[in-house]
Phi, psi and omega in degrees: 000132177263142179245124181247159175067025173258145176256132179240136176260105182265122180233168180289342181245355180191168171237124178257121183280157174298141180300333182279350180285119183270094182291337176298322179294336178274352182084015178271152176212166178304137181096347176297144179241146179231153174236149178271130176230159177235113180243114179053043178081002179253113178281141178206160173260127177247133180287132176281137173287152183304322181294325178291320176301316183291309185293329180267357175069033179295143179274129180241121179052041177082357181239141175300144181284000000 
């Protein structure tokens, strides 16, 4: 699904989403982690599965997962 007419604030340390973007409808919640990947020249953010967060020891909200 493509989303149009949203404003994103892209910074070197974060991305701030438009207030109208309903992340609940996307199935996202606080503590979700994403990684940047490049596939065939297309950069994207991929959501980490909880098991990947745990096994790789990613820090979530300042606490180890």
